C-alpha positions as CSV (number, residue, x, y, z in Angstrom):
1,M,45.4,72.2,91.0
2,T,48.6,74.1,91.7
3,P,48.8,77.9,92.0
4,Q,50.7,78.0,88.7
5,H,48.0,76.0,86.9
6,L,45.3,78.3,88.3
7,A,47.3,81.4,87.1
8,D,47.7,79.8,83.7
9,A,43.9,79.2,83.5
10,C,43.3,82.8,84.5
11,A,45.8,84.2,81.9
12,N,44.2,82.0,79.2
13,S,40.7,83.3,80.0
14,I,41.9,86.9,80.0
15,N,43.7,86.4,76.7
16,L,40.6,84.8,75.1
17,A,38.4,87.7,76.3
18,T,40.8,90.1,74.7
19,Q,40.8,88.2,71.4
20,I,37.0,88.1,71.1
21,G,36.5,91.7,72.3
22,T,35.0,91.0,75.7
23,P,36.1,93.3,78.6
24,T,38.9,91.6,80.5
25,D,37.1,92.4,83.8
26,K,34.4,90.0,82.7
27,A,36.8,87.0,82.1
28,S,36.2,84.1,84.5
29,I,37.4,80.7,85.2
30,Q,35.5,77.6,86.3
31,I,36.6,75.7,89.4
32,T,35.2,72.6,90.9
33,T,35.3,72.3,94.7
34,P,34.6,69.3,96.9
35,K,31.8,69.1,99.4
36,G,32.5,71.2,102.5
37,W,35.3,73.2,100.9
38,K,36.0,76.4,102.7
39,T,37.4,79.3,100.7
40,P,40.9,80.5,101.8
41,P,41.0,84.0,103.5
42,K,40.2,86.8,101.1
43,F,39.7,84.4,98.1
44,P,37.5,86.1,95.5
45,R,33.9,85.3,95.6
46,G,32.4,83.8,92.6
47,W,29.0,82.5,91.6
48,L,27.7,79.0,92.1
49,A,26.8,77.3,88.8
50,Q,25.9,73.8,89.9
51,V,25.8,71.4,92.9
52,K,26.3,67.9,91.8
53,E,24.8,64.8,93.4
54,D,28.1,63.9,95.1
55,G,28.2,67.3,96.7
56,T,30.9,68.9,94.5
57,R,30.2,72.4,93.4
58,I,31.0,74.1,90.1
59,R,31.8,77.8,90.5
60,Y,32.8,80.6,88.3
61,V,35.3,83.1,89.6
62,N,36.6,86.4,88.1
63,A,40.0,85.6,86.5
64,M,41.6,89.1,87.3
65,K,40.7,88.8,91.0
66,V,42.1,85.3,91.3
67,L,45.4,86.4,89.7
68,A,45.5,89.4,92.1
69,W,44.8,87.1,95.0
70,L,47.6,84.7,93.9
71,A,50.1,87.5,93.6
72,A,49.1,89.1,96.9
73,N,49.7,85.8,98.7
74,E,53.0,85.4,96.9
75,M,51.9,82.1,95.3
76,I,53.1,83.1,91.9
77,K,55.8,85.4,90.6
78,T,54.7,88.5,88.7
């Protein structure tokens, strides 16, 4: 997944939260990480939802924090 795809997923999650009346700070995205994946420096912490048999992990991460991380690391243009 490219940084732009990740930013688009975050924006979609935030927009959906706004449409249904949920606070935007509660909007999250789902990411799947391979076995042994290490988070990049200062990447937002999420919560683990599932560990699959092949070792991949499904995590939920706050969409606003991921967007802020992407912008801070100059991976997307704001």
